[in-house]
C-alpha positions as CSV (number, residue, x, y, z in Angstrom):
1,M,-12.8,-49.1,230.4
2,K,-14.2,-51.7,232.8
3,D,-16.6,-54.3,231.4
4,V,-20.1,-53.0,232.0
5,G,-22.1,-56.0,231.0
6,T,-23.0,-58.4,228.2
7,V,-25.3,-58.0,225.3
8,G,-27.5,-60.7,226.8
9,T,-28.1,-58.4,229.8
10,I,-28.8,-55.5,227.5
11,L,-31.3,-57.5,225.5
12,R,-33.1,-58.6,228.6
13,H,-33.6,-54.9,229.5
14,K,-34.3,-53.5,226.0
15,G,-36.5,-56.4,224.8
16,S,-36.0,-58.6,221.8
17,N,-38.0,-57.1,219.0
18,I,-36.7,-58.3,215.7
19,W,-37.6,-56.4,212.6
20,S,-37.0,-58.4,209.5
21,I,-37.8,-58.4,205.8
22,S,-37.8,-61.0,203.0
23,P,-35.0,-60.8,200.4
24,D,-37.8,-60.6,197.7
25,A,-39.2,-57.4,199.1
26,T,-38.4,-54.1,197.4
27,V,-36.0,-51.7,198.8
28,F,-38.8,-49.2,199.1
29,E,-40.7,-51.6,201.3
30,A,-37.6,-52.0,203.5
31,I,-37.1,-48.3,203.8
32,S,-40.7,-47.8,204.7
33,M,-40.5,-50.5,207.4
34,M,-37.4,-48.9,208.8
35,S,-39.2,-45.6,209.0
36,D,-42.3,-47.1,210.6
37,K,-40.3,-49.0,213.2
38,N,-37.8,-46.1,213.7
39,V,-34.8,-48.4,213.1
40,G,-31.7,-48.0,210.9
41,A,-31.5,-51.6,209.7
42,L,-33.5,-54.8,209.1
43,L,-32.5,-58.4,209.2
44,V,-33.0,-60.1,205.9
45,M,-34.6,-63.5,206.6
46,T,-36.3,-66.4,204.9
47,G,-38.4,-68.0,207.6
48,D,-36.0,-68.3,210.6
49,K,-32.8,-68.3,208.4
50,L,-30.7,-65.1,208.6
51,L,-29.4,-64.2,205.2
52,G,-28.0,-60.8,205.8
53,I,-28.8,-57.3,206.9
54,V,-30.0,-54.2,205.0
55,S,-29.4,-50.7,206.4
56,E,-30.0,-47.1,205.5
57,R,-26.3,-47.1,204.5
58,D,-26.9,-49.9,202.0
59,Y,-29.8,-47.9,200.5
60,T,-27.8,-44.7,200.1
61,R,-24.7,-46.4,198.7
62,K,-26.2,-49.2,196.6
63,V,-29.5,-47.6,195.3
64,A,-29.7,-43.8,195.7
65,L,-26.1,-43.0,194.6
66,K,-26.3,-45.4,191.7
67,G,-29.5,-43.9,190.4
68,K,-31.5,-47.1,190.9
69,S,-35.2,-47.2,191.8
70,S,-36.1,-48.3,195.3
71,K,-39.4,-49.5,194.1
72,Q,-37.8,-51.8,191.5
73,T,-34.7,-53.0,193.3
74,H,-35.1,-56.0,195.6
75,V,-33.5,-56.3,199.0
76,R,-31.5,-59.3,197.9
77,E,-29.6,-57.1,195.5
78,I,-28.2,-54.8,198.2
79,I,-28.0,-56.9,201.4
80,S,-24.8,-57.0,203.4
81,S,-23.6,-60.5,203.8
82,P,-22.1,-62.5,205.5
83,V,-23.6,-61.1,208.7
84,I,-21.4,-60.0,211.5
85,F,-23.1,-61.3,214.7
86,V,-22.6,-61.7,218.4
87,T,-23.8,-64.1,221.1
88,S,-25.3,-63.3,224.5
89,G,-22.0,-63.7,226.2
90,H,-20.2,-60.9,224.2
91,T,-19.4,-57.9,226.4
92,V,-20.3,-54.4,225.5
93,E,-16.7,-53.6,225.0
94,E,-16.3,-56.5,222.5
95,C,-19.4,-55.4,220.6
96,M,-18.1,-51.9,220.3
97,R,-14.7,-53.2,219.0
98,I,-16.5,-55.4,216.5
99,M,-18.7,-52.6,215.3
100,T,-15.8,-50.3,214.9
101,E,-13.6,-52.8,213.1
102,H,-16.3,-53.8,210.7
103,R,-17.9,-50.3,210.4
104,V,-21.4,-51.6,211.3
105,R,-24.0,-50.1,213.6
106,H,-26.2,-53.2,214.2
107,L,-25.3,-56.7,215.4
108,P,-27.8,-59.6,215.3
109,L,-27.6,-61.6,218.5
110,L,-27.7,-65.4,217.8
111,E,-28.1,-68.5,219.9
112,G,-26.8,-71.2,217.6
113,E,-28.5,-70.3,214.3
114,K,-31.5,-68.7,215.9
115,V,-31.8,-64.9,215.9
116,V,-32.8,-63.7,219.4
117,G,-32.4,-60.0,219.0
118,V,-30.4,-57.1,217.6
119,I,-28.1,-54.7,219.4
120,S,-27.4,-51.3,217.9
121,I,-24.6,-48.9,218.7
122,G,-27.2,-46.7,220.4
123,D,-28.1,-49.6,222.7
124,L,-24.4,-49.9,223.7
125,V,-23.9,-46.2,224.3
126,N,-27.1,-46.0,226.4
127,W,-25.9,-49.0,228.5
128,I,-22.5,-47.4,229.1
129,I,-24.0,-44.1,230.1
130,S,-26.4,-45.8,232.5
131,A,-23.5,-47.8,234.0
132,Q,-21.4,-44.7,234.4
133,S,-24.2,-42.8,236.0
134,A,-24.8,-45.6,238.5
135,T,-21.1,-45.7,239.4
136,I,-21.0,-41.9,239.8
137,T,-24.0,-42.0,242.1
138,Q,-22.4,-44.8,244.2
139,L,-19.1,-42.9,244.5
140,E,-20.9,-39.7,245.5
141,S,-22.8,-41.5,248.1
142,Y,-19.7,-43.2,249.4
143,I,-17.8,-39.9,249.5
144,T,-20.6,-38.1,251.4
145,G,-20.9,-40.9,253.9
146,G,-24.2,-42.2,252.7
147,Y,-22.9,-45.5,251.3
148,P,-24.0,-48.5,253.4
149,G,-21.2,-50.7,254.7
């Protein structure tokens, strides 16, 4: 598949909302925040320092299936670390490969040590669909003689 953009470009279109939680918060608070924000993962941060990521998958595998209480388990007990991350120059194709290899659905986007956004598998799929739709429209226009040039 032809490269269809970088994650920096996607982030400029999508926005750079970052939802994070303290490692001292309870898992219940994390799940509640995920539900409120309609996201599947939160960055675990102390100030501006990225410590890890906590996802719905972490909750189901490390709390629910082990019979632990989400109200008494702290996020620091279940975070996934070290964090797999990308930079703004990574291509969509590279990010999909990274997500597939590491079996993750969210990638923090870092500039140096600063978190500037998060890219999800859904963001990548939506970008690819948009790029393919634009290509199809251009080809149809070219074939029907409506393409300028």
